[in-house]
VMD Tcl script that draws the C-alpha trace (Angstrom):
set ca {
  {57.03 27.10 54.54}
  {55.51 27.13 58.01}
  {52.18 25.42 58.77}
  {49.27 27.78 58.90}
  {45.81 27.11 60.23}
  {43.17 28.76 58.02}
  {40.74 30.77 60.17}
  {38.63 31.94 57.23}
  {37.64 28.39 55.91}
  {34.46 28.00 58.05}
  {33.28 30.41 60.70}
  {31.02 27.85 62.46}
  {28.01 30.17 62.18}
  {26.97 30.57 58.58}
  {27.98 29.72 55.02}
  {30.02 32.84 54.25}
  {32.69 31.85 51.85}
  {30.79 28.84 50.61}
  {28.51 28.53 47.49}
  {26.32 26.14 45.63}
  {24.05 26.28 42.60}
  {21.11 25.47 44.89}
  {21.66 26.52 48.53}
  {18.39 24.99 49.68}
  {20.23 21.78 50.44}
  {22.76 23.38 52.81}
  {22.62 25.02 56.26}
  {24.60 25.36 59.48}
  {23.40 23.72 62.65}
  {25.30 23.48 65.98}
  {28.49 24.64 64.36}
  {28.47 22.02 61.54}
  {27.49 22.18 57.85}
  {24.41 20.10 57.11}
  {23.47 18.77 53.66}
  {19.91 17.63 53.65}
  {17.73 16.27 50.82}
  {14.08 15.52 51.68}
  {13.31 14.34 48.18}
  {15.30 12.05 45.80}
  {18.26 13.91 44.35}
  {18.57 13.76 40.56}
  {22.24 14.63 40.43}
  {25.13 15.13 42.92}
  {25.03 18.38 44.84}
  {28.21 20.19 45.98}
  {28.87 22.98 48.32}
  {32.07 24.79 47.33}
  {34.55 26.60 49.54}
  {36.21 29.72 48.13}
  {39.52 28.77 49.81}
  {42.06 27.35 47.42}
  {44.23 24.50 48.72}
  {47.45 22.86 47.51}
  {49.42 21.20 50.36}
  {47.00 20.93 53.22}
  {45.63 18.92 56.10}
  {41.83 18.81 56.78}
  {40.30 17.41 59.98}
  {36.54 16.87 59.82}
  {33.91 14.76 61.61}
  {31.15 13.36 59.45}
  {27.85 11.62 59.98}
  {25.72 10.00 57.26}
  {22.02 9.37 57.80}
  {20.85 6.74 56.84}
  {24.28 5.12 56.93}
  {23.69 3.30 53.55}
  {23.76 6.66 51.61}
  {26.77 8.13 49.92}
  {28.66 11.41 50.19}
  {32.21 12.71 49.96}
  {34.74 15.41 50.38}
  {36.23 16.96 47.18}
  {39.67 18.37 47.41}
  {42.09 20.02 44.89}
  {39.02 20.05 42.71}
  {37.48 22.31 40.08}
  {33.90 22.97 38.95}
  {33.30 20.82 35.89}
  {30.38 22.81 34.60}
  {27.93 25.60 35.31}
  {25.82 23.35 37.51}
  {28.68 23.05 40.00}
  {29.52 19.38 39.34}
  {33.05 18.55 40.48}
  {36.16 17.37 38.75}
  {38.94 16.12 40.98}
  {39.90 14.09 44.06}
  {37.24 12.83 46.42}
  {37.54 11.30 49.82}
  {34.63 8.98 49.53}
  {32.14 8.01 52.21}
  {29.09 5.77 52.29}
  {28.20 2.05 52.19}
  {31.05 0.04 50.72}
  {33.12 3.17 49.79}
  {34.25 4.59 53.15}
  {37.86 5.80 53.08}
  {38.33 5.21 49.36}
  {40.03 7.72 47.01}
  {37.93 8.59 43.96}
  {38.54 11.01 41.11}
  {35.12 12.55 40.36}
  {34.27 12.90 36.69}
  {37.83 11.93 35.82}
  {40.06 8.87 36.48}
  {37.57 7.29 38.83}
  {38.96 4.74 41.30}
  {42.44 5.62 42.55}
  {42.69 3.65 45.79}
  {39.94 1.10 46.50}
  {41.19 -0.76 49.47}
  {38.80 -1.48 52.45}
  {41.10 -0.22 55.19}
  {38.92 2.76 55.82}
  {35.80 0.68 55.69}
  {37.03 -1.48 58.53}
  {37.50 1.61 60.78}
  {34.04 3.05 60.30}
  {31.40 3.30 63.10}
  {28.17 2.86 61.12}
  {25.42 5.36 61.92}
  {27.75 7.39 64.17}
  {30.23 10.19 63.89}
  {33.43 9.33 62.08}
  {36.63 11.31 62.23}
  {37.95 11.82 58.69}
  {41.45 13.25 57.92}
  {42.94 14.28 54.57}
  {46.63 15.09 54.07}
  {47.99 16.07 50.68}
  {51.50 17.20 50.16}
  {52.93 17.46 46.62}
  {51.91 14.32 44.70}
  {51.35 12.36 47.91}
  {47.85 11.82 49.37}
  {46.86 10.11 52.58}
  {43.48 9.84 54.36}
  {42.54 8.29 57.68}
  {39.29 7.29 59.38}
  {39.02 7.20 63.14}
  {42.80 7.26 63.43}
  {43.31 4.36 61.00}
  {45.18 4.98 57.69}
  {42.82 4.47 54.73}
  {44.50 5.85 51.63}
  {48.18 6.23 50.74}
  {48.66 7.21 47.08}
  {51.53 8.79 45.15}
  {49.98 10.41 42.04}
  {52.64 11.98 39.82}
  {51.04 14.50 37.50}
  {47.84 14.56 39.50}
  {45.88 17.65 40.54}
  {48.22 19.91 42.41}
  {45.72 22.46 43.69}
  {42.08 23.35 43.64}
  {39.08 23.78 45.93}
  {37.34 21.75 48.69}
  {33.62 20.87 48.15}
  {31.18 18.87 50.25}
  {28.83 16.44 48.53}
  {25.31 15.15 48.74}
  {25.24 12.19 46.38}
  {22.34 11.64 43.99}
  {19.79 9.13 45.07}
  {17.34 8.74 47.94}
  {16.72 11.34 50.68}
  {19.58 11.74 53.07}
  {21.31 13.91 55.58}
  {25.06 14.35 55.85}
  {26.66 16.47 58.45}
  {30.17 17.87 58.17}
  {31.71 19.15 61.40}
  {34.90 20.96 60.32}
  {37.66 20.95 62.90}
  {40.57 22.71 61.15}
  {42.27 23.25 57.79}
  {46.02 23.62 57.85}
  {48.05 24.87 54.86}
  {51.65 23.52 54.41}
  {51.18 21.00 57.09}
  {53.67 18.76 58.85}
  {53.67 15.27 57.22}
  {52.24 13.05 59.91}
  {48.94 11.17 60.17}
  {47.29 8.32 62.00}
  {50.26 8.19 64.50}
  {52.73 7.69 61.58}
  {55.80 9.79 60.76}
  {56.63 11.06 57.24}
  {58.95 8.13 56.57}
  {56.40 5.62 57.72}
  {53.69 7.28 55.62}
  {55.99 7.21 52.53}
  {56.47 3.50 52.89}
  {52.70 3.03 52.58}
  {52.50 4.91 49.31}
  {51.50 3.20 46.02}
  {50.50 4.32 42.59}
  {46.83 4.81 41.72}
  {45.15 1.55 40.71}
  {43.04 3.00 37.87}
  {41.71 -0.29 36.64}
  {39.49 1.15 33.97}
  {39.60 -0.70 30.66}
  {40.04 2.68 28.93}
  {43.52 2.91 30.44}
  {44.63 -0.44 28.94}
  {42.47 -1.25 25.94}
  {44.13 1.50 23.99}
  {47.22 -0.52 23.45}
  {45.68 -1.76 20.26}
  {47.48 -4.73 18.73}
  {48.03 -5.26 14.98}
  {44.99 -6.69 13.29}
  {42.68 -5.81 16.24}
  {39.01 -5.44 15.21}
  {37.47 -2.30 16.70}
  {33.74 -1.89 16.54}
  {31.46 1.11 17.29}
  {27.90 0.44 18.26}
  {24.95 2.63 19.34}
  {22.28 4.87 17.88}
  {22.29 7.68 15.36}
  {25.23 9.62 16.64}
  {27.39 6.51 16.41}
  {25.94 5.63 12.96}
  {26.71 9.08 11.49}
  {30.42 8.83 12.65}
  {31.06 6.81 9.45}
  {29.98 9.77 7.33}
  {32.70 12.12 8.61}
  {35.34 9.63 9.62}
  {36.94 11.99 12.13}
  {37.18 9.64 15.11}
  {38.47 6.77 12.97}
  {41.06 9.12 11.35}
  {42.31 10.23 14.75}
  {42.52 6.66 16.02}
  {44.44 5.53 12.99}
  {46.72 8.54 13.19}
  {47.47 7.71 16.85}
  {48.63 4.24 15.73}
  {50.56 4.87 12.48}
  {52.42 1.64 12.60}
  {49.43 -0.54 13.69}
  {46.97 -2.04 11.18}
  {43.52 -1.92 12.68}
  {40.18 -2.96 11.33}
  {37.45 -0.42 12.36}
  {33.86 -1.17 11.68}
  {30.81 1.06 12.43}
  {27.78 -1.03 13.44}
  {25.76 1.99 14.60}
  {22.11 1.86 13.61}
  {19.73 4.77 13.59}
  {17.11 4.34 16.19}
  {18.95 1.70 18.27}
  {18.40 1.89 22.06}
  {19.40 -0.29 24.93}
  {15.85 -1.62 24.90}
  {15.58 -2.53 21.17}
  {17.82 -3.02 18.18}
  {15.48 -3.50 15.34}
  {16.82 -5.63 12.44}
  {15.22 -6.96 9.25}
  {14.40 -10.65 8.90}
  {17.49 -12.74 8.65}
  {19.89 -10.04 9.65}
  {21.04 -11.58 12.92}
  {21.30 -10.25 16.41}
  {23.58 -7.45 17.62}
  {26.01 -9.88 19.31}
  {26.15 -12.16 16.35}
  {27.29 -9.34 14.14}
  {30.18 -8.65 16.62}
  {31.20 -12.25 16.70}
  {31.15 -12.58 12.92}
  {33.70 -9.72 12.74}
  {35.87 -11.07 15.51}
  {35.54 -7.87 17.45}
  {38.33 -7.36 20.04}
  {37.28 -3.88 21.20}
  {33.71 -2.73 21.34}
  {32.60 0.85 22.01}
  {28.89 1.25 22.94}
  {26.81 4.46 23.37}
  {23.29 4.50 24.65}
  {21.24 6.62 27.07}
  {20.53 9.90 25.33}
  {17.15 9.06 23.77}
  {16.25 6.70 26.63}
  {16.56 9.64 28.97}
  {13.44 11.11 27.50}
  {11.54 8.60 29.59}
  {12.71 10.32 32.79}
  {14.58 9.34 35.97}
  {12.07 6.72 37.07}
  {13.12 4.55 34.09}
  {16.79 4.60 34.90}
  {16.71 1.18 36.70}
  {14.88 -0.38 33.78}
  {17.33 1.23 31.33}
  {20.39 -0.04 33.24}
  {18.92 -3.57 33.44}
  {18.32 -3.55 29.70}
  {21.79 -2.16 28.96}
  {23.43 -4.75 31.26}
  {21.53 -7.58 29.58}
  {22.69 -6.27 26.21}
  {26.28 -6.10 27.33}
  {26.10 -9.54 28.97}
  {25.23 -10.93 25.57}
  {28.45 -9.65 23.96}
  {30.85 -10.07 26.93}
  {33.52 -12.61 26.36}
  {37.17 -13.35 27.23}
  {39.59 -11.32 25.22}
  {37.00 -8.61 24.31}
  {37.28 -5.16 25.79}
  {34.10 -3.17 26.09}
  {34.12 0.67 26.50}
  {30.97 2.56 27.34}
  {30.67 6.13 25.97}
  {28.32 8.35 27.88}
  {25.52 10.05 26.05}
  {25.95 13.64 25.04}
  {23.67 16.40 26.30}
  {20.72 17.70 24.27}
  {20.83 21.22 22.80}
  {17.13 22.12 23.31}
  {17.46 25.61 21.63}
  {18.40 23.92 18.36}
  {15.42 21.63 18.35}
  {12.46 22.38 16.04}
  {10.22 22.04 19.08}
  {11.72 25.22 20.67}
  {10.53 28.04 18.31}
  {7.23 29.89 18.62}
  {7.27 29.91 22.40}
  {6.73 26.19 22.84}
  {7.45 25.21 26.42}
  {6.87 21.46 26.20}
  {10.15 20.61 24.69}
  {11.18 17.38 26.42}
  {14.85 18.01 25.54}
  {14.88 20.79 28.17}
  {13.99 18.46 31.08}
  {15.45 15.12 29.94}
  {17.77 13.92 32.79}
  {20.65 12.95 30.44}
  {23.20 13.60 33.18}
  {21.50 11.13 35.56}
  {21.61 8.48 32.77}
  {25.28 9.26 32.14}
  {26.05 8.88 35.81}
  {24.16 5.61 35.98}
  {26.13 4.26 33.00}
  {29.35 5.26 34.68}
  {28.37 3.26 37.79}
  {27.38 0.27 35.53}
  {30.85 0.44 33.91}
  {32.52 0.50 37.31}
  {30.55 -2.38 38.72}
  {31.00 -4.58 35.65}
  {34.62 -3.61 34.92}
  {33.91 -1.90 31.57}
  {35.86 1.06 30.28}
  {34.07 4.41 30.49}
  {34.55 7.75 28.66}
  {32.64 10.70 29.97}
  {31.37 12.81 27.14}
  {28.40 14.49 28.82}
  {30.21 16.85 31.13}
  {33.03 17.98 28.79}
  {30.55 18.56 25.98}
  {28.22 20.54 28.21}
  {31.04 22.69 29.51}
  {32.62 23.25 26.07}
  {32.61 26.82 24.70}
  {31.00 25.48 21.57}
  {28.04 23.87 23.39}
  {24.83 25.12 21.88}
  {26.12 24.76 18.33}
  {27.20 21.16 18.13}
  {24.06 19.48 16.76}
  {21.79 19.79 13.70}
  {18.52 19.47 15.58}
  {19.28 19.46 19.27}
  {19.96 15.70 19.23}
  {22.40 14.69 16.46}
  {25.99 15.89 16.16}
  {26.99 18.15 13.32}
  {30.60 17.99 11.97}
  {31.83 20.33 14.71}
  {30.13 18.16 17.27}
  {31.62 15.04 15.81}
  {35.07 16.51 15.89}
  {34.75 17.61 19.49}
  {33.43 14.19 20.59}
  {36.22 12.44 18.65}
  {38.87 14.52 20.42}
  {37.24 13.87 23.80}
  {37.17 10.15 23.20}
  {40.90 10.19 22.33}
  {41.54 12.17 25.47}
  {39.44 9.79 27.61}
  {41.47 6.93 26.26}
  {44.79 8.64 26.87}
  {45.62 8.72 23.16}
  {47.47 11.66 21.51}
  {45.07 14.08 19.82}
  {47.45 16.44 18.04}
  {49.24 15.44 14.82}
  {51.75 17.34 12.68}
  {51.05 15.59 9.41}
  {48.22 16.12 6.94}
  {45.36 13.84 7.86}
  {43.12 14.63 4.86}
  {44.43 11.77 2.61}
  {43.92 9.30 5.45}
  {40.41 10.52 6.13}
  {39.46 10.33 2.47}
  {40.55 6.68 2.28}
  {38.67 5.94 5.49}
  {35.47 7.54 4.03}
  {35.83 5.45 0.88}
  {36.12 2.34 2.97}
  {33.19 3.30 5.16}
  {30.93 3.67 2.00}
  {31.97 0.26 0.77}
  {31.48 -1.27 4.22}
  {27.98 0.22 4.70}
  {26.76 -0.98 1.19}
  {28.15 -4.40 2.02}
  {26.87 -4.66 5.50}
  {23.51 -2.90 5.15}
  {22.36 -3.17 1.53}
  {19.06 -1.38 0.97}
  {17.68 -4.48 -0.74}
  {18.49 -6.80 2.17}
  {15.10 -8.55 1.90}
  {16.18 -9.97 -1.44}
  {19.66 -10.85 -0.24}
  {19.12 -12.78 3.02}
  {15.63 -11.63 4.19}
  {12.05 -12.65 3.56}
  {12.16 -12.22 -0.28}
  {14.96 -14.57 -1.28}
  {12.56 -16.66 -3.35}
  {11.86 -13.73 -5.65}
  {13.33 -13.89 -9.20}
  {15.33 -10.70 -8.60}
  {17.87 -12.60 -6.45}
  {18.27 -15.52 -8.91}
  {20.06 -16.18 -12.13}
  {17.76 -15.31 -15.06}
  {18.62 -18.66 -16.81}
  {19.20 -20.99 -13.92}
  {16.36 -20.28 -11.52}
  {17.82 -22.55 -8.76}
  {21.04 -20.47 -8.59}
  {21.04 -17.39 -6.42}
  {23.47 -14.91 -7.95}
  {22.79 -11.96 -5.68}
  {24.83 -13.31 -2.71}
  {27.67 -14.05 -5.22}
  {27.58 -10.49 -6.50}
  {27.76 -9.06 -2.98}
  {31.10 -10.83 -2.40}
  {32.59 -8.40 -4.98}
  {32.70 -5.86 -2.10}
  {35.13 -7.95 -0.05}
  {38.28 -7.33 -2.13}
  {37.32 -3.70 -2.57}
  {37.12 -3.28 1.20}
  {40.44 -5.08 1.68}
  {42.07 -2.82 -0.91}
  {40.60 0.28 0.83}
  {42.12 -0.99 4.17}
  {45.51 -1.35 2.47}
  {45.35 2.23 1.28}
  {44.44 3.34 4.78}
  {47.43 1.44 6.13}
  {49.64 3.14 3.58}
  {48.41 6.59 4.62}
  {48.94 5.72 8.27}
  {52.58 4.93 7.68}
  {53.08 8.27 6.14}
  {52.37 9.76 9.59}
  {55.18 7.94 11.32}
  {57.49 10.61 12.78}
  {60.77 10.96 11.00}
  {63.71 10.59 13.41}
}
mol new
graphics top color blue
foreach p $ca { graphics top sphere $p radius 0.5 }
foreach p [lrange $ca 0 end-1] q [lrange $ca 1 end] { graphics top cylinder $p $q radius 0.2 }
display resetview
């Protein structure tokens, strides 16, 4: 097909053909599109073009003020939700990210070299070029090649959007030169054959892309607050994980505790700290979920939350242990008991859960943890609004959706032809045994502050504590339950 310059993309005068959920951030000045935030921005803002692109070349000059802010150019992207958040490729720009290729709300870092960064003129205009043909993507800054990625199975088409990143006040100016459909493959003075030689596969170093290769006897632990704790009661996520590994024996333990936050994990006397529990189990893979309840404190508390979360994770980080952070899910304010009778002070309506989810994502990136975004897919789900019992805590439908999203985020299969009911029933039996063993209601008499009471001692030999011995009876029962789980797993092995 012949190259064709798009004359409708931007008219240089106004924002006809462009849209945003809040247009107050966007204007046209001196023939360029200006994104300006005079107050801190709670979440990313995007201005969307109505022009769909597949194979294209975009030439654009950009200026970021101050130059330590962050912005980007989405392409072949889609709206992730009703608020206009983006899902898809982003040509990144800003301090320490100039010229890098990011996949917004998706696969994250695809090409993270510093070639583009070295070509940037800080505080000045920079010439940005994007060339995408088939599964090949290149970008250049000021005439220097920045990105060269071959992404089989990646986004083949979508829309272009301009970004103002969340954070401090900023101004970003996009001077659009031209958009060309079906362009000739040449960039930064290089021919097609020369550009092809530069191509590499996306780096995608997230733990979630590798930690799924569970090994036999791996110990997988889920930690977090109430939504994690209640996972043991329906067993859906564990059932799907086991079904996805029908020939791999795994040990899955739920250490979720109602009321846990990144700031505090209250435990009875003698129970031991969070990290000690993980070590005692020999955890290889740890999933953690925090941030929903903490978001009720508002955006000003995000730095303190991240600091507390990082400290918590530092305490369990060790060689050979993978850590995957699950984003918090959104609240459903209309299902809260605070909503009826015209009450307008329902904090669930204004809690910045999304900002907390985005901050957790950045924490995962900076520390090398895996990350699964649950917030945006849950909020954009057709079932959103009926996934919780009280606006906060997942009901069975919500648990199933979240379980499926976690498997998808971990690149695990989510559809199975066999009957999963017997497997799930064995998992639920094991979970009841595990909970009664790990969190007995009479803990104080077992190992807490009442171990001297007669209740925990032999009625004849007062020096002998029989309660701890009795608790050991759970151990063979749990092992037997795991054996039955393994037996049900193997029934799901495809017949060849």
